ZALUM-416847 format. One record per residue (C-alpha): x, y, z. Coordinates in steps of 0.25 Angstrom, whole numbers, padded with zeros to 4 digits, always signed. Example, Ala and Ser with C-alpha at 12.3 -4.5 7.8 and 13.67 -1.06 7.14 Angstrom:
ZALUM-416847
+0049-0018+0031+0055-0004+0029
end
This chain:
ZALUM-416847
+0324+0150+0172+0331+0142+0161+0319+0143+0151+0307+0151+0154+0299+0143+0145+0304+0129+0149+0291+0125+0156+0283+0129+0145+0292+0121+0134+0295+0108+0141+0287+0098+0149+0292+0090+0161+0301+0078+0157+0307+0067+0166+0318+0056+0162+0311+0044+0158+0311+0032+0167+0318+0019+0162+0309+0009+0156+0302+0000+0167+0307-0013+0162+0321-0008+0162+0322-0001+0175+0315-0013+0182+0328-0021+0179+0337-0012+0187+0337-0003+0199+0342+0010+0192+0336+0023+0192+0323+0024+0183+0325+0036+0175+0333+0038+0162+0342+0049+0159+0336+0062+0156+0341+0067+0142+0350+0078+0142+0343+0091+0140+0330+0087+0145+0333+0091+0159+0336+0105+0156+0323+0106+0148+0316+0101+0161+0324+0111+0169+0319+0122+0160+0305+0120+0164+0308+0126+0178+0302+0140+0178+0311+0146+0189+0298+0150+0196+0298+0163+0205+0294+0154+0217+0300+0140+0214+0291+0131+0222+0300+0119+0218+0310+0124+0228+0300+0124+0239+0295+0111+0234+0308+0105+0237+0312+0103+0251+0327+0106+0248+0323+0119+0241+0331+0115+0228+0333+0127+0219+0326+0120+0208+0323+0131+0198+0339+0135+0199+0344+0121+0195+0333+0120+0184+0338+0132+0178+0353+0128+0179+0350+0114+0173+0343+0121+0161+0355+0130+0159+0365+0117+0160+0371+0122+0173+0371+0109+0179+0382+0111+0189+0375+0123+0194+0362+0116+0195+0368+0105+0204+0374+0116+0213+0361+0122+0214+0354+0108+0217+0365+0104+0227+0362+0117+0235+0349+0112+0240+0350+0097+0238+0361+0088+0243+0355+0075+0235+0348+0079+0223+0351+0066+0217+0342+0059+0228+0331+0069+0227+0331+0070+0212+0328+0055+0211+0320+0053+0224+0312+0066+0227+0298+0067+0223+0301+0082+0219+0291+0090+0227+0299+0102+0219+0292+0097+0207+0278+0097+0214+0281+0111+0217+0287+0116+0203+0278+0128+0199+0277+0122+0185+0270+0110+0192+0257+0119+0194+0253+0116+0179+0264+0108+0173+0273+0097+0175+0284+0102+0186+0299+0104+0183+0307+0091+0183+0314+0097+0195+0318+0083+0201+0324+0078+0187+0332+0091+0186+0337+0089+0200+0342+0075+0198+0348+0077+0185+0356+0089+0191+0362+0080+0202+0365+0068+0192+0372+0077+0182+0380+0083+0194+0385+0069+0199+0388+0066+0184+0396+0078+0182+0403+0077+0196+0398+0090+0201+0393+0083+0214+0406+0084+0223+0408+0084+0238+0405+0097+0245+0415+0099+0256+0413+0107+0268+0421+0120+0269+0425+0117+0283+0423+0107+0295+0414+0110+0307+0419+0099+0316+0404+0095+0318+0399+0081+0317+0386+0077+0312+0380+0064+0312+0368+0061+0303+0359+0049+0305+0354+0043+0293+0358+0044+0278+0346+0047+0270+0344+0060+0263+0342+0069+0275+0354+0063+0282+0363+0064+0270+0359+0078+0267+0361+0083+0281+0375+0075+0281+0379+0081+0268+0376+0096+0272+0382+0095+0286+0395+0089+0280+0396+0100+0270+0394+0110+0282+0407+0105+0288+0402+0094+0298+0407+0080+0299+0394+0072+0296+0392+0057+0298+0379+0051+0292+0374+0038+0300+0367+0027+0292+0362+0014+0297+0361+0007+0284+0374+0002+0277+0373+0013+0266+0370+0028+0266+0357+0034+0260+0345+0030+0269+0333+0027+0261+0341+0033+0248+0350+0021+0250+0340+0010+0255+0326+0014+0250+0326+0021+0238+0327+0012+0226+0339+0012+0216+0329+0014+0205+0325+0028+0211+0340+0032+0216+0352+0023+0212+0361+0024+0225+0373+0029+0217+0366+0042+0219+0367+0041+0234+0381+0035+0234+0387+0046+0226+0381+0057+0235+0386+0050+0247+0400+0049+0242+0399+0064+0241+0395+0066+0255+0406+0057+0260+0416+0065+0252+0410+0078+0259+0413+0071+0272+0400+0065+0277+0403+0052+0284+0392+0041+0281+0391+0030+0291+0382+0018+0287+0378+0006+0295+0376+0015+0308+0363+0013+0315+0362+0025+0324+0356+0020+0338+0364+0007+0336+0378+0009+0331+0378+0024+0336+0370+0030+0346+0362+0044+0346+0370+0048+0358+0384+0044+0350+0380+0053+0339+0375+0065+0347+0389+0064+0355+0397+0062+0342+0391+0072+0333+0388+0087+0334+0374+0084+0327+0366+0072+0323+0356+0072+0311+0345+0061+0311+0341+0058+0297+0337+0044+0297+0324+0046+0290+0310+0040+0291+0312+0025+0291+0301+0020+0299+0292+0014+0288+0277+0014+0289+0272+0000+0291+0258-0007+0288+0253-0013+0301+0242-0022+0296+0240-0037+0297+0251-0045+0290+0261-0034+0291+0271-0045+0297+0270-0054+0284+0283-0056+0276+0284-0049+0263+0280-0035+0269+0291-0025+0270+0293-0010+0272+0298-0004+0260+0311+0000+0266+0313-0015+0269+0311-0018+0254+0318-0007+0247+0332-0007+0254+0335-0021+0249+0334-0017+0235+0343-0005+0237+0353-0015+0243+0353-0025+0231+0356-0012+0222+0368-0009+0232+0372-0023+0230+0370-0028+0245+0360-0038+0241+0358-0047+0228+0343-0046+0231+0333-0040+0240+0328-0049+0251+0314-0043+0247+0313-0046+0233+0300-0045+0227+0303-0052+0213+0291-0059+0208+0282-0055+0220+0270-0047+0222+0272-0033+0230+0263-0023+0236+0269-0010+0240+0261-0002+0251+0263+0012+0250+0263+0021+0237+0275+0031+0240+0289+0031+0235+0293+0020+0244+0283+0011+0238+0287+0015+0224+0301+0011+0228+0296-0002+0232+0289-0004+0220+0301-0001+0211+0309-0010+0219+0299-0021+0218+0298-0019+0203+0313-0021+0202+0313-0034+0210+0303-0040+0200+0290-0040+0209+0278-0047+0202+0268-0037+0206+0268-0024+0214+0257-0016+0220+0259-0002+0228+0248+0001+0237+0244+0015+0242+0234+0018+0252+0231+0032+0246+0223+0035+0234+0230+0036+0220+0235+0051+0220+0230+0060+0208+0237+0061+0196+0238+0076+0196+0241+0086+0208+0228+0087+0217+0223+0099+0223+0227+0094+0237+0242+0096+0233+0243+0108+0225+0256+0114+0219+0266+0115+0225+0263+0104+0235+0267+0090+0233+0256+0084+0224+0249+0071+0228+0248+0064+0214+0250+0050+0208+0265+0048+0205+0272+0036+0198+0286+0032+0202+0295+0024+0193+0292+0012+0201+0277+0013+0198+0280+0013+0183+0287+0000+0185+0274-0007+0188+0265-0011+0200+0252-0007+0204+0249+0005+0213+0237+0004+0222+0231+0016+0229+0221+0017+0240+0223+0003+0245+0226-0001+0260+0232-0014+0265+0225-0021+0276+0234-0033+0279+0244-0042+0274+0240-0057+0270+0249-0068+0274+0253-0079+0264+0252-0089+0276+0268-0089+0277+0270-0076+0283+0271-0068+0271+0262-0058+0265+0253-0063+0253+0243-0052+0251+0238-0039+0255+0223-0036+0260+0220-0022+0255+0209-0013+0252+0206+0000+0245+0204+0013+0253+0198+0027+0250+0201+0040+0258+0188+0044+0265+0190+0057+0273+0204+0056+0274+0204+0041+0278+0207+0028+0271+0194+0020+0270+0194+0006+0265+0186+0003+0252+0176-0008+0256+0177-0020+0247+0191-0016+0241+0199-0027+0249+0209-0036+0241+0221-0044+0243+0234-0041+0236+0245-0051+0235+0259-0048+0238+0272-0055+0241+0278-0042+0246+0273-0029+0253+0281-0017+0254+0277-0006+0263+0280+0008+0258+0272+0017+0266+0282+0027+0271+0288+0030+0284+0284+0034+0298+0296+0041+0302+0310+0038+0308+0314+0026+0315+0313+0035+0328+0316+0025+0340+0331+0026+0338+0331+0041+0335+0324+0044+0348+0332+0034+0356+0345+0038+0351+0344+0053+0349+0332+0057+0359+0326+0065+0347+0311+0068+0348+0301+0063+0338+0290+0072+0332+0275+0067+0331+0278+0060+0318+0289+0052+0324+0300+0060+0316+0312+0066+0324+0308+0079+0329+0316+0092+0325+0316+0107+0327+0317+0117+0315+0332+0115+0316+0331+0101+0313+0335+0097+0328+0329+0086+0336+0327+0089+0351+0341+0082+0353+0352+0092+0352+0361+0090+0339+0351+0079+0333+0345+0083+0321+0335+0077+0311+0332+0078+0296+0324+0070+0286+0313+0060+0287+0318+0057+0301+0312+0071+0306+0303+0074+0294+0297+0060+0292+0296+0052+0278+0298+0062+0268+0306+0065+0254+0321+0064+0251+0321+0079+0248+0316+0083+0261+0326+0074+0268+0338+0081+0261+0331+0094+0264+0330+0091+0279+0344+0085+0279+0350+0099+0273+0342+0107+0283+0345+0098+0295+0360+0099+0291+0359+0115+0291+0353+0114+0305+0364+0105+0310+0375+0114+0304+0368+0126+0310+0368+0120+0324+0382+0115+0323+0388+0128+0318+0379+0139+0321+0376+0142+0307+0374+0134+0293+0375+0137+0279+0368+0124+0275+0354+0126+0269+0342+0122+0276+0330+0120+0266+0320+0114+0277+0315+0116+0291+0310+0104+0298+0295+0100+0295+0293+0090+0305+0287+0092+0319+0297+0100+0327+0302+0097+0341+0293+0099+0352
end
């Protein structure tokens, strides 16, 4: 514990976001640099609790008080070693994770919690700048081969752990670049892709083989993978988007979020000069109030939309932690992303009845009404009907699970009651040698859960291949087990 009075002397402080008019002119990350010395002050607020609930709040089990203390003491190289001991990709989680660790911070019971996420990302950013992040080579090769299907955070975490254990690992990705939704989904203003690229360079230097443009089930069959590899890890994510099957859904101008967002990423990659779905000067409605909806919002701002509304069927959350989500659980409170600062209108307790045609096969407006919660169900508020004009509508209502048809056909794995791939306590499916990690087995979740599952699955694979393992396993599967 660096400063026993740190939490008494200092309040919570975060880096400022760049001015809205400035950041809307580019796609760079939104935060200004944090002045030297201020991070150490923030780290000093950590109380080194006897029971550090932040460790349990983090699915990875990050040793948060340890690296807070090391930052305060200016022992940064030791801090990144302690951080990397539990997290393969802190530059991803430090930018994209909603920080359940902070919700579980003991200081958060009656004060603002420690800025855990900011300390984390600052440690890894300095480590990259100082050249401390180097390839970690396996001490010996095992001669075992492992295929990882999917290159999101779960697949990459599993692949890096298994490579470091000495196995020959090949990651198969159907897109033209590695990264999954980290690459084609997360906007550049939330995480610049250079963060991903330099981590991939490290993985390749360690020996992980990354194969892009390989659609498993088309370019290579499940039987081929099972025959050519000693183990297969399915980590393709939960990519089946939730739809809105109401009248007018077929009209032009209505797109799933993941039809819209990847084009903006490709423009930044230099593949396109402009997005095929460009909302410049257009009226936009985003249906869905979560992170994906906010990503659409920020993207539409940067494209120059004239008017944006973001719809959410749920009521507006309270400003402060309600009794229904007490500490240390994740609080259901009103949150403002950087994209919300940039403009647009957030509309709560609204339901869309139908999309209205402009007479030429494109959407012109949405017929909507207000709703209220009655006995756990949404009830229409009579007399609240209205029309909202829109040139484009983006559906950002989450995901229902993996695209399961090819999985069951190619690998013969069973699904659980939620249409996810079923697994036992050892991350195994019903097919010998086939494992599952991340959203494909868990359902739509957070990046920190995906990395934790990838690490845990890697430990199970290594143990099955070698009879023992030294790889850490922070989690057990939480989805429905195999029958």
